[in-house]
N, C-alpha and C positions, 0 to 999 in steps of 0.2 A: 444698333448703339442709339443712334437716333430716334429709332423706335420707340426705344423705351425711357429715352429722354421725354419725347413729345408725351407718351402715356403719363410719367410721373407729373410733369406740368399741367396736364390738362384735370387730373387728380386734385394736386394742390390749388388749382383756381377754383375745381366747384365748391371742395371743402369751403374757402374764404367765401363764395355767394352765397351756399345755402344758411340759412338766420342759426343761431345757437339754441337750443331748446330752453322753453320757459321753466326755470324749474316748481318754481308753481303750481304748475299745468301739472309736471309730473306727480307732483306731491297731494295735489289735487284729486288724482287718477287713483292712486294707491289709497288715499284713505277711502275713497268711494269703493275702492276691491277689498278693503278689511271690513266694512261696513257689510257689503255685501256677503262676506263670510261669515260674520256676525250673526248675520238673520239667518243665513244656510245651515249654520253647523247644527244647533239647536230645532232646526227642522229634522236635520236629518235621523239629529238623535231622537226624537221624539217619534220620528216613523220607525226606527228602528226597535223602540221599546213596545210603540204598538203593533208591528207585524209580530214581536217576539210574543206579546197579548195574545194577540189574533193567535197564532199557533196554540197556546196555552190553552186558550176558550175553546176552539177545535177538537183541539183533543179531549176537553173536559165532557162538551157534547157528546163526543162519541161513545165517550166510557158510560156518560147518563145512559144514553139511548141502549148501551147493550148491557145494562143491569137488568138481571131475569127477576131482583125480589128487591127490598127493601120499601122505603115509604113514598117511592115512588111510581109515575103512572108511565108505564114503555110507551101505552096506545098514545099519549100526550106529547110524543118526542116532536114531531111536526111543528107544533102549536108552540110548544116551549123554548126550540130551536129559532122558531122566527122571532118570537119575544126576547131571546139573547140578541139577535141580529140588529134588532131594532134597538136596543141597547146597546150595542155595539158602536152601531154606524152613528148613534147620537153620541157619543164617546159620554159616556154616562157610566163612570170609573172611579166614582169617589168610593172610597174602602168603608164600611160600618163593623162595628162589635160584631159578636158572634149574638145573635138572636135566638128564640124558640125554633123549633122545626116545624114547619106545617106541612101540611098533608102532601101538597107538590113537592116537598123538599127544598122549597125557596128557593126557586132558579133562579129569581132575579138577583141572586147572590153571585152572578157567574162573576162579575167585577171582583171579585174575592182573589188575590193573588199570595196565593199559600207559601210561594217562597219568601217574600215579603214583610208580612203580617205576625206580629207574637199576638196568639189568640190566650185570653183568659177563661179559666171554668168559670163558669156564673155562678159555683157553688159554695159552702163554706171551705176553711180554711185559708183561700186564698192562695191553692198552689198554682204554681204557673203549666198551663199545660193546653195541649191544642183545644179549641171547642170540637163537641161530638160532631157536630156537623162539619166542621174542616177534615177530621179525620174521616168520616165517610167517605168525603170527595178524594181523599191521599186513596184509600182503598180501590175506590173505581179505577181511576188514574194506573195505578199498581196492576191493578187485574187486566187493562188494556195493554199495558206496555209488556205485560206476560206474556199474550195473545200476539205481538204484532212485532218485539224487538227480540230478535235470535239471543242478544248477551242476556238479557233477563231469564229469557227463558230456558236458554242452558244452563243458568244458573241455581235456579230454581227446583230443575231435572236433578240435577247433581246433589245437591244436599237432601233431596227426597230419596235416592237411588240408595245413596250413602247409609242413610240411616234406616229404610226401613226395606232396600232390594233382598237380603239375607232373612225378613222377619224377624218376630218376636214372641215370645213363650210367657203367657201367666200359667204360671202352675201351682198346685197345692199337695204336699205330700199325703194330707187329708184324704182319701179317697170320693167320700160324700162331696167336699168343698172343691175338688180337681173336676168331677163329674158335670157339678153345677158350674163351674166356669167354662168348661169345655161347650155345654148347651148353650151357654150366654153368646159365646164369640162366636160359634156357627149358625147361630138363629140371628145374629147381628150382623153378618158379612156384608151388607151392602155400607156398613159405618165404621166396621172394624176390620173387615176381611184387608189382604193383603193388598189388593190393589187401591182398594177405600182408604188405605192409614197412608200410603205413597201420597196418594189426594189431599188426605188433610196435612202432612207436612209443606205439600204447595201452597193449600190455602192458606197455611202459617204464615209461610213467608209473602202472600199478597194483602191478606188480608190483618195480621197481626196478632190474632187471636181466634179460636174457636170456642164456640160455647155451645155445650153438650147437655141435651134435654132427656129426663131420662122418664118412663112410664113405667110402675112399679105395678104388680098386683100383689098388693101387702096382706092381702085377706085369703086367699085361697092358695095355689100353686108357687107363690113368690116367684112368679116370672117376672124379669125386668128386660123392656124393649128401649133403646139407645134411639138418639136422633138428632142433629145438630140445627141447628138456628142460625139463618148467614147473619155474618157479623154488622152488617149494616141496618138490621131491623132492631138491635138493642140501641134503645134512644138515652137511658140513664142507668146508671148502677147508684141505686139507695144504699148507704151501711149504716154501721152503727156509730154514733155521734161521737163517743167516746173511744173507736176505736176502727179507722178509716180501712184498716187491712179484715176486717170482718163485715164483707157483704149481707145483706139482708134483702134486697129485692131487686128486680131486672125488670125496666119497663121496655115491651116489644110495641112496636107500630110499625105495619104491614100490608101488604095490598091483595089480599085475597081474591083468587081467580075464582067463579059459580058456573059450574058447569049445566045446563038445563038439558037433560037428555031428550026432552019434548020435542023441544023446539032447535036444540045443537047450537044455542048461541051460549057463547061464554061472556060472562058481566064480571066486572070487579066492585070490590067494595074495600073500604078502609075499615081495619081491624086494630085494634088496641087491647093490650091485659099484661098483667102483673104475671111474674113468675117469680118464687122463692129461691134463695138461695140453696145450693144442696147442704142438710144437715142443720138449716135454719129452721128452727120450731119453736116457735116462741108459745106460753101458754094460752093463750088469744090469738085465736088466727081469724083474721077480719077476711070476710067472701071478697069483697071489695077494696077497693083505693080510688076512692073518688066515687066514679060512676064505671070503672072498669074492674074485670072480674079477675082475681086473683087464684094463678093456678099451682092449688096446692100440692096437687098428686103428678105435678109434674117439674120436682126440681132441678135446677138449671147450675152446671160448674163451669165456670170459665177459665177457661186456660191462656194465658197471657206468654206468647212465645216472640214477640217481636222486638221493638226499640221504647223503654218509655222510662221514664224518671220517677224516682221513689214517690209513692202515693198518688200515683196516676192510675187512674180508673180503666183508661183503654191504653193499650199498647197500639206504635205506629209503624205499619209494614216494614220489615227488613228491606223490602224493595224499592223504598222511598228515597233513601240514601244515595241508591245507584241510579235511580233514573235518568237524573242529569247529564253522567257521563257516559251512560247509553245513547242518551239522543244527543250530544256530543260526538262521539263515535261514528252514529248514524252519518250527521251533516258533515264530519270531514270525509266519509265516504263518498259521500254526494258528491261535495265539492271537486275531490278528485276525478270522480267519474265526469263532471263537469268540463273539467279541464282537458281530461284526455280527449271527448267529448269534441271540446272546439280545435284540438289539434288536430282531431282526425280529417275537420275540413281542408286543411293543404296537406297533402303528399307528399310532392315534388318542389323541387328548390331550383331553379333557373339563373344562374348567374353568365353576364354577357359582354362585354365590352363596348359593344355597337352603340351604346346608348338609347335615348328614348326611340328613336327609328327601329333599332333591331328587335326592342322590346315589342312594339306596334306589331312587327311582323311575325314575332314568336306567337303574341296574342291571335291574330288572325289566323294561324295554322294550327293551335289548338284548341281554339272554342270549336263547340258545334255551329251548325248551320242550318238546326231544324228550325223551322217557323221562319229563316232567311229566305226573303224574296217567295214567299209562299210554299217553299220548300216542306212537304211533311215527312220526308225520308232523309237522314242523316247521310253524307258522303264520308265521313270524317268518325268511324265507328271506332269503338274503345279496342284496344292492341291485344291480340289473343297473346294467348301462354308462348313465353320463350320470344318476345318481340325482339329486334335490332334497333337499339337507336344511336344514330348518327348525327352529329353536331360539327361544326368547322372551328378553326383557332379561336382563342379566346371566348369561348362558351363553354358552358359546361352543367350537366343535369344532374342531380345527385336528391336520393330521398332526405326527406325532412326530419331532421335529426329533434324527436322531442325527449329522448330518455334525459330526467331530471329536471325537464321544466314541469311548473306545477307542484302539486302537492304530492307527496310519497304516501300511497293508502298503508304501508308500513308502521307509520308513525301513531295507527290505530290504537297499538299497542299498549299506550300510557293510557288511554281512557278506558281501556278494556283492563289492566291491571286495576283501575282505581274501582272496578264493576267488581273483582273478585275481591277486594279488599272489603268490601261493603257484607259482603258475602262470605266472608271466609276461608275464601278457598283458592289455591296456586293459580295465577296467571295461564301455567300449561294449560290446566283443566280448557280455557277458555277461545283455545286454537293458538296461542302464543309459542309456537313451535323453535321460534330460535332459540329459546334457552331450556329445550327440552332436551334430555339425554338419558342414560340408559338407569342412573341414578333415581333421576326425578321419575321413570316413567314406572319404574318398580317397586319403586318405593313410595311411601309417605312420610312426610315430614310430623316432625313431634306437634307442631303449633296445628297444623290441620287436625291431626289426628282427634287431640286434647280436643279441637273445637266440636267435631264429632261425636265424640264421647262425652262433652259436656249436653250435647242437644238430645244424645239418648238415654239421659239422666233425666231430664228435663218431661222427656215422655214417659221414662218410667215411672217419675211421680204420678203424672196422668192415670196409666194403668193402675197405678196401687188404686187411688183413689175409686176407680171405677168398682175395679174387684172387690173392694172392701166392701164398697155400697152394695152390690149385686149377692155377694154373701151374707150380710145382715139383712137385707129382704129377705132372702130364701129362708135364714135361719127364725126371723120371727112369723113366716107366714103360717099359717096354720097347717097346709098340707106341702110345706113346703121340702125340698128335697133334702136340704141341709138338715133343716129339724126334724125329720123324721129320721134320717142317720143318729142322730144325735139321741132321740127318744131310744132309739132300737140299743146303744151303747148305755140307757139306764144315767144318761147325764140329768142330774137334778135341775140347778140352775142354769136351764138353755141360754137364756137372759144375759147370763152374766160371762157366758165363753168369750173370750176375744178373738177378734181379727186381727192380726196384724203382720208385719212385714218379718220375714226369715233375716237372722244374724249375717250382717258379711264382713269379709274381710280382705285385705291385701295379698293378692296371692306374688308367686315368683315372679310373673311378670309384669307386676304395678297396676294389676286392673282386682276393681271389686268383684269376688266371688261370695255365693251363698255357701257357708257350713254344711258341709252335708250331716256332720254329725246331729246337727239341730233336729227336731224330731216335734211335729204336733202332737198336741197330749189333748185329754177331755175336757182342759179348760182354756185351751189356746190351740187357734187353726194359721198357721203360715201359709203366708202367700211368698212366691218368687217371681219376679218378674227378672227375664233371662234376654238379654239382646248376644248376638253370636258377634263376634270379634271382627271390627272394621278391619284390620289387615292382620292377615294370619304371617305374612313377612314367609322368609326362605325358611321352610321349615329343617329340610336337611342340614344349611348351616347352621342353624341355633340345635339342632341333635346333637350334629358335631362339637359344636363349641360346647355343650353341655358334659359330653364324654370325655373331652377334654380335661375342662373343668375337674373331673371327677378323677381321671385316672391320671392326670398331669402329664398327656398323654405319651405313657409308658405302653410300650410293644406289648407286655405282658400280661395286662387289663388289672392291674391291682386297683384299688380303690386308695389312692395315698393323698386325694386331693379334698374335696368340699365332702361331706357329709353324706354318706350314702344312700339312706333315704332322703335325704333333703335332693340330692340328683336324680334319684329315681321319680320320686315326686314334680320335677320340672317336665323330665320327659313325657310323666304322663298326662300335665297339662298341656304339655305340646301336641300330643297326638291326639288329644281328646277333640281337637277341631278337626281332623283329618280322618281319623280311624273311628268315628264314632264310640270312643269312650264315653259312658255316661258318667259313672262315678269312680274318677281316678282316688279317692280316697280310701273307698272302700277295697281297692285291687290292692293299695298300697299297706293299709290296716293286716291285707292276708298274708302278704308278702313280708312285713317285718311287725310282729306282734309286740304289742308295749310288754308283754311277761319276758320275751327273749330276746328283743335287741338294746343294746346297748350303744348308745350312740360314741362312748368313751373311746376311741380307738387303740390305745395304750393296753386295755387289758385285754385284748384279743391278737394270738399272733400274726404275724403279716406272711400272707399265703405267698407262696413261694411263685415266682413267675413261670409263666406258662413257655416250654420252650417249643421252638418251633419246629417242625422236620424239615431233615434236609431234603431238597429236591432229588427226585429218582429220574432216572430215562426208564425207556418203555421196557426194557429188561428187566425193572427192578435193582438195578445198582444205582446204591451211590453217586449223585455225582458232586463234582467242585461247584466251588459259589459263582453265581453267573449262569446255571444253568450248561453249562460244559461237560461233557466225558472225559473219565481220566485217561492220560495217553497209556500205549500198552509200555510194561516195563520192559528196561534194558536186560541186555543180556547180565551184568553183572547183579543188576537188582535180583533177579533171579537165583544166582547162586547165593546172593546173602540171606535170601527166603527158605532155600532148601537148608542153609548150613543154622539157619534157626531153629528151625523146624527137627534138624536131626538132634541138634542140642537137647530141644526140649522132649524128644523121645527118650534119649539119653539119661535124663534127669528122673522119668518116669521110671525108667527101670531099675536106676538103682534104690529109689524109695521103693 
């Protein structure tokens, strides 16, 4: 008690002897800290922004150096990179409006921040649009992320696989036209082959558009060769001043590599020319525009398949919207890995009641003695497997618990979902297995299916344009295969023969299909572009459902539900994708001739139901329901049977 009293007395005296703090000094100290924070926060924000810009610039340089085409010289990469780093080091970050593109690609515009600048197209009508230079940089960065980011690569690969994995057919029921198309696609497999078509769709995701150019022999055999022009090489689109939807010319600027076989040296040169748009044939065709040649024998068809606004001349790649989310997903996983790596540095947790002295003793026992007192061999090696740990009371050694500490890698699925949204695919396709189940694995949701059908429709229009042009060239050439066939048919007005798409209709499954009854004539050639079904569905289940709709599930097989011809048509169309039935309508016409079949069911007698045969035992005797044999008759049943038989004999004698 006395000890506690003296302790309280000394503490009270100490508090009285200690001078009270000056509030002005405290306030001044707080104000100084506030001023320091006000200076540090903007500096930190600037450092963060500059770090983000540096990352963007590095990606931009990497994308530029990996470009194998366009108006940029890949061999100038080191010089241009050094120039960019010099500008960045000097904080020359001023933004400027889009200007004309020079031969070097205006590399000095590396300070362009595409995410924060609204660019305006510097031509007529003042429509809002990214500048051509800005879209070219977006294309390069999208290509880079397709190569280096798994989410972007997976999404683009899936789109191409679903659209072209099962191929596409471009045909005509006219034999000569069909042979012309077969020869064209077979000779241009490098562009329109199965593998090349998938590559074109991937290019559409990273570039936003594909430029096709045609090399046609219009005077002799009418053969057409098709190639593509890199999207970064097209610098300008000139349109009809009164209709911007009608393109006239495409300006191309590219770096051409020239190989000297004598010296083995490859040199580069900047080339520039103009291409006319496909089917643009003015009365006066200038040989040059300015000082550059117009390639009238190689028209260009521009297929836009990215994201754009009305009246834009160039689409933005679809991958561009997903870049930020894919980048954030990568950063999140890197942060989680960094935290996990930091936690891995500490494996054990030691708790003791011995205080600082006990901790010092444990430290000396656990730490290595290599290089201590000149020793090069440690006397405290790492414990072997299945070692035993022993400690006294008050001491506890346990594994460091890191579960739940730091970020959760599973939370990256939200960013992964956004990548899927940009490409129009479900998140389960990008690895979100938490929400995957049997229905999502074996089926395709309607929104995704219609999205792929729409993409196939876009490509269908491209193939129609290509096929129509090929047939027109073959029809107009003197020795063209199609022209010779028309002359053999004694067609007088060959130039008046129309080449058009066959008429389509909606089938029972809700898909647009071509009418088989429509045939080509002497004055009209029909072209068909057919994609296989994206989703076949559960064919047995669909067939069973159709049969039940026809019979209303009666076991006798009577057609009392939907019309028999309609039901058979649905069944044939379902089987056409798996059984190889090429013409369901032809089979249907043979089964139900127009002159004999009447859909009015009231005029036909209802067919009696088919009776089922009772089951028989191995001896051929009828069985009871359930497949059971009849029990042997009793003596009473035998007597009754004999009595009935005797009565029948007596009746026959009397008669």
